[in-house]
Every structure is written in C-alpha cells, then in structure tokens.
LUMZADREN-612462 format. One record per residue (C-alpha): residue in three letters; x, y, z. Coordinates in steps of 0.25 Angstrom, whole numbers, padded with zeros to 4 digits, always signed. Layout:
N
AlaXYZ...
This chain:
334
Unk+0049+0093-0031Unk+0045+0086-0020Unk+0048+0070-0020Unk+0036+0064-0014Unk+0037+0049-0010Unk+0029+0039-0014Unk+0021+0029-0005Unk+0013+0019-0012Unk+0018+0017-0027Unk+0010+0010-0038Unk+0020+0000-0046Unk+0020-0001-0062Unk+0014-0015-0062Unk+0023-0017-0075Unk+0034-0013-0069Unk+0029-0023-0055Unk+0028-0033-0066Unk+0041-0032-0071Unk+0048-0032-0057Unk+0039-0046-0054Unk+0045-0051-0066Unk+0058-0048-0061Unk+0056-0052-0048Unk+0046-0066-0050Unk+0047-0076-0059Unk+0033-0075-0064Unk+0035-0078-0079Unk+0034-0066-0089Unk+0018-0062-0089Unk+0016-0053-0077Unk+0006-0042-0078Unk+0005-0032-0064Unk-0007-0024-0059Unk-0010-0018-0047Unk-0018-0025-0038Unk-0021-0018-0024Unk-0014-0005-0019Unk-0012-0003-0004Unk-0003-0005+0007Unk+0006-0013-0003Unk+0002-0015-0017Unk-0003-0028-0024Unk-0002-0030-0039Unk-0005-0042-0047Unk+0004-0048-0054Unk-0002-0060-0067Unk+0008-0068-0073Unk+0003-0077-0084Unk-0001-0089-0076Unk-0001-0081-0061Unk-0007-0069-0051Unk+0002-0064-0041Unk+0001-0052-0033Unk+0014-0043-0031Unk+0014-0035-0016Unk+0021-0023-0017Unk+0024-0017-0003Unk+0021-0003+0001Unk+0032+0007+0005Unk+0023+0015+0013Unk+0029+0018+0028Unk+0017+0013+0037Unk+0017+0000+0028Unk+0031-0003+0024Unk+0036-0014+0032Unk+0050-0018+0033Unk+0054-0028+0020Unk+0056-0039+0032Unk+0042-0037+0034Unk+0038-0040+0019Unk+0045-0052+0020Unk+0039-0058+0032Unk+0026-0056+0025Unk+0028-0063+0014Unk+0036-0075+0020Unk+0025-0076+0029Unk+0015-0078+0017Unk+0024-0088+0012Unk+0025-0094+0023Unk+0008-0097+0025Unk+0007-0100+0009Unk+0017-0111+0014Unk+0011-0115+0024Unk-0005-0118+0023Unk-0010-0105+0022Unk-0015-0096+0010Unk-0009-0083+0005Unk-0004-0076-0006Unk+0010-0084-0007Unk+0021-0073-0012Unk+0028-0077-0021Unk+0045-0077-0021Unk+0054-0068-0031Unk+0062-0077-0041Unk+0074-0072-0030Unk+0067-0081-0019Unk+0062-0068-0011Unk+0048-0063-0008Unk+0049-0048-0008Unk+0055-0039-0019Unk+0055-0024-0019Unk+0050-0014-0030Unk+0058-0001-0031Unk+0046+0009-0031Unk+0046+0023-0030Unk+0044+0023-0015Unk+0055+0015-0014Unk+0056-0001-0014Unk+0044-0008-0011Unk+0044-0025-0007Unk+0035-0033-0015Unk+0032-0048-0016Unk+0023-0056-0026Unk+0013-0066-0021Unk+0004-0075-0025Unk-0011-0070-0031Unk-0023-0075-0025Unk-0036-0071-0030Unk-0049-0066-0022Unk-0062-0075-0021Unk-0074-0073-0017Unk-0079-0077-0005Unk-0090-0078+0006Unk-0087-0076+0020Unk-0095-0086+0026Unk-0093-0093+0041Unk-0086-0105+0035Unk-0076-0097+0028Unk-0072-0087+0040Unk-0070-0102+0048Unk-0060-0106+0037Unk-0054-0093+0038Unk-0052-0094+0053Unk-0046-0106+0051Unk-0036-0103+0040Unk-0032-0089+0048Unk-0031-0096+0059Unk-0022-0106+0052Unk-0016-0094+0048Unk-0011-0091+0062Unk-0006-0103+0065Unk+0002-0103+0052Unk+0008-0091+0053Unk+0014-0092+0067Unk+0024-0101+0062Unk+0028-0091+0051Unk+0043-0086+0055Unk+0052-0075+0047Unk+0064-0069+0050Unk+0057-0056+0045Unk+0050-0047+0054Unk+0035-0043+0052Unk+0026-0032+0059Unk+0018-0036+0073Unk+0003-0033+0072Unk+0003-0030+0087Unk-0007-0018+0093Unk+0003-0006+0089Unk+0000-0011+0074Unk-0016-0015+0078Unk-0019-0003+0086Unk-0009+0009+0087Unk-0004+0011+0072Unk-0018+0011+0067Unk-0022+0020+0077Unk-0012+0029+0075Unk-0014+0029+0059Unk-0029+0030+0062Unk-0026+0043+0069Unk-0018+0049+0060Unk-0026+0049+0049Unk-0038+0053+0058Unk-0039+0066+0049Unk-0041+0061+0037Unk-0048+0046+0036Unk-0062+0047+0042Unk-0060+0043+0056Unk-0066+0055+0061Unk-0065+0052+0078Unk-0062+0039+0078Unk-0046+0039+0081Unk-0048+0042+0096Unk-0058+0029+0097Unk-0044+0021+0090Unk-0035+0026+0100Unk-0045+0023+0112Unk-0047+0008+0108Unk-0033+0006+0103Unk-0029+0009+0118Unk-0041+0002+0124Unk-0035-0012+0115Unk-0022-0011+0119Unk-0026-0012+0135Unk-0036-0023+0131Unk-0025-0030+0124Unk-0015-0029+0135Unk-0024-0035+0144Unk-0025-0048+0137Unk-0017-0062+0137Unk-0012-0064+0124Unk-0003-0075+0120Unk+0009-0076+0112Unk-0001-0083+0103Unk-0009-0073+0100Unk+0001-0066+0092Unk+0008-0070+0078Unk+0008-0069+0062Unk-0005-0063+0059Unk-0009-0059+0044Unk-0013-0046+0049Unk-0027-0040+0040Unk-0032-0054+0040Unk-0047-0050+0034Unk-0054-0055+0025Unk-0049-0047+0013Unk-0035-0055+0016Unk-0043-0067+0014Unk-0045-0076+0000Unk-0052-0087-0002Unk-0045-0092-0014Unk-0048-0108-0019Unk-0054-0111-0006Unk-0042-0107+0002Unk-0041-0095+0010Unk-0029-0085+0008Unk-0022-0075+0018Unk-0016-0064+0011Unk-0012-0049+0011Unk+0000-0050+0023Unk+0005-0038+0024Unk+0000-0036+0036Unk+0003-0048+0041Unk+0012-0048+0055Unk+0013-0054+0071Unk+0001-0050+0077Unk-0011-0053+0084Unk-0018-0066+0078Unk-0031-0060+0084Unk-0028-0047+0074Unk-0030-0058+0060Unk-0042-0063+0067Unk-0048-0050+0069Unk-0047-0044+0054Unk-0053-0055+0051Unk-0065-0054+0059Unk-0067-0041+0056Unk-0067-0042+0041Unk-0077-0051+0042Unk-0085-0042+0050Unk-0083-0031+0040Unk-0087-0039+0029Unk-0099-0043+0037Unk-0095-0057+0041Unk-0092-0056+0054Unk-0104-0062+0061Unk-0102-0071+0072Unk-0103-0082+0065Unk-0092-0080+0054Unk-0083-0075+0068Unk-0084-0088+0074Unk-0081-0096+0060Unk-0069-0088+0059Unk-0066-0092+0075Unk-0069-0105+0074Unk-0058-0108+0061Unk-0049-0099+0069Unk-0050-0106+0082Unk-0048-0119+0074Unk-0033-0117+0072Unk-0031-0106+0083Unk-0038-0103+0096Unk-0040-0090+0101Unk-0037-0086+0116Unk-0047-0078+0124Unk-0037-0066+0124Unk-0034-0067+0110Unk-0051-0066+0108Unk-0052-0055+0115Unk-0039-0049+0107Unk-0046-0053+0095Unk-0059-0043+0099Unk-0050-0033+0101Unk-0044-0034+0086Unk-0059-0036+0081Unk-0065-0026+0088Unk-0055-0014+0088Unk-0040-0018+0085Unk-0042-0022+0070Unk-0050-0011+0068Unk-0040-0001+0072Unk-0027-0009+0063Unk-0039-0008+0052Unk-0041+0007+0053Unk-0025+0009+0054Unk-0023-0001+0043Unk-0033+0006+0032Unk-0028+0020+0036Unk-0012+0016+0031Unk-0018+0015+0018Unk-0021+0030+0017Unk-0007+0035+0011Unk-0008+0023+0002Unk-0023+0024-0005Unk-0027+0037+0001Unk-0038+0043+0011Unk-0049+0041-0001Unk-0046+0027-0001Unk-0046+0026+0015Unk-0059+0034+0016Unk-0065+0026+0004Unk-0063+0013+0008Unk-0061+0011+0022Unk-0074+0018+0026Unk-0082+0004+0030Unk-0068+0000+0037Unk-0067+0012+0045Unk-0081+0012+0049Unk-0081-0005+0052Unk-0068+0000+0062Unk-0071+0010+0068Unk-0087+0006+0072Unk-0080-0006+0078Unk-0067+0000+0086Unk-0079+0010+0090Unk-0088+0000+0094Unk-0076-0008+0101Unk-0074+0005+0110Unk-0085+0007+0113Unk-0088-0008+0119Unk-0075-0005+0128Unk-0082+0007+0132Unk-0093-0001+0137Unk-0085-0012+0143Unk-0077-0002+0152
C-alpha cells in the first residue's frame, strides 16, 4: 500500500465549528459551511447574531508562505481597519492572537477569523471610478506608514515576470496556450530591459494589495471595502493600479472616461510621476497579464485542469491578445 500526501483537504464543518468555539468567544450557537475553496479555503461562520469568515491557509508548496508572513497579513488588515481603511477586520482568539493552527491530514494549517461583509451589487459608473481612485490612493498613503516585525514577500520583477513565465512554460503541454510560451519569454526579456532604463524613485515601491481588481472591492453601506489581502506585499504601486484598470477593461468599463475618472481620484491623493506612468503602461499592457496567467495556472493542483480550461478561457483569451498586441507594437517601434 502506498502512502500518498494530501495537498488540500476539506475540513469537516462540525469539527471546525467545535475548533472555533474553543478558540473564540462567540457563544454556543455556531454553524459552519464551506464558502469558497481555492489556494486558501474560506468557511462561513454563523452565530445567533453575527456572521464571520474563517480562512484556512493552504499547505501547497508553491503557495505555503511562512507563518510570520501570514502574521504580517493579518496585522496589516487590523492596522488598516484601525486607520480608516474599510476591510474585513480580523478577530483575535481568546488568547489574544490572530492566527491559530489546525491539525489536518496534510499537516498543520494556520487559520484566522474575520468579520463578514455581504456583497452588494453596484454599477461601475464614472463617479464610482473616481471614488475608487481616491480610496486606493488613500490606501497606499496609509499603508506606507505600516510597520511590522514580521517579513512579507516582495512583489518584484522575479515575482511578476520570471516566476509566472516559468509556470506557463511548465504547464504548456496540458493547458490550451499552444505557441504562447515563446511569446511570454520574449515579452519578459523586453520588459526587463525597458524597466532598467527608467529612473524610478523609491516612492514608487511600497506596501500594496497585490490583487486590487474589482473582485476584491466591495461596496457596502455606501463605503468601499478592500478585502482578500493574501497577496499583499512590498511592490510597485503601479501594479495595484494596473490590476484595477485591467479589470475595468475586462468587464467592459475600460472607457477613457472611466479611466480618467479613476486617475483623477487617485492623483488627488498621490501623484504619479512621468517614469512611473511609463511603468504603469507596461504593467497594464503586459506585466499584469503575465502574472495573471501564472497565477491562474497555480490553481491546477488544487482545482484541476477541467476547472482551469473551463473557467479561465475568457481570461486566457483576454490576456494573451493583450500580450501579442503589446509585442507587435514594440516591434513596430524598433
């Protein structure tokens, strides 16, 4: 008989409920349901009067960050909440900690509890984009003051370009990308060369969200909330802006009027310099698409090829078209 390692087990809701009752002072009546399965799993926790979300971190080797990096994330969320940025505020255990450890079949998995924010439908208008730009500018301003004794990953060019391209090349035989790995490698070398020629100040680099698309923005009670900080780290602020702008484009709200409104809101808090604007253009047209494809590919060990090829086809088409157009444009310039 073979012993095979598990990489992403699903926890029993009843046992997880008992664990939550032991760790948190939430009362006697608790129900737990799986909310979302992904790199990290999320469970909806209901008491007699409130709702919470429990995140259980994955142990997948390509996604399993150190405990201190998880501590950083939760401390950052708590700091933002205390400083006027609306987020899903983490809840401390009865012992005063944010993280707690669960013994599972694949080994210990850290977890934490946070407040639940319901998702409300909203229209992505020009004025909404202006407000979003202002709020994200304020987020970057507040985030710059955060300090922690814990380390966090760097969202540098290795993270944004080299590592994703490596994943794309590795999985090319089993996913529907055809000839595109050669395009990605060519674009990656071109991007590094262009960025090396920019005069970027230290101010363009700071603590960012890391995946600040519309899917991670919630409008609740007329306030814009940011959530899902598991990709936060020290990186180019332009990357946050590019993710937002590209998700606008993806849903058909990437008009110049929408983009200008967002820029106006952001610039009212923080000015984007000329070289940073060049960097932002590279992020929008190429770097974010490379990162996004590599990011989605990492889901394959957890959710399977059928999920990838079924749910990812629109994103794959959107990003690869943008990358090919970017490369063709650069060739015309040379």
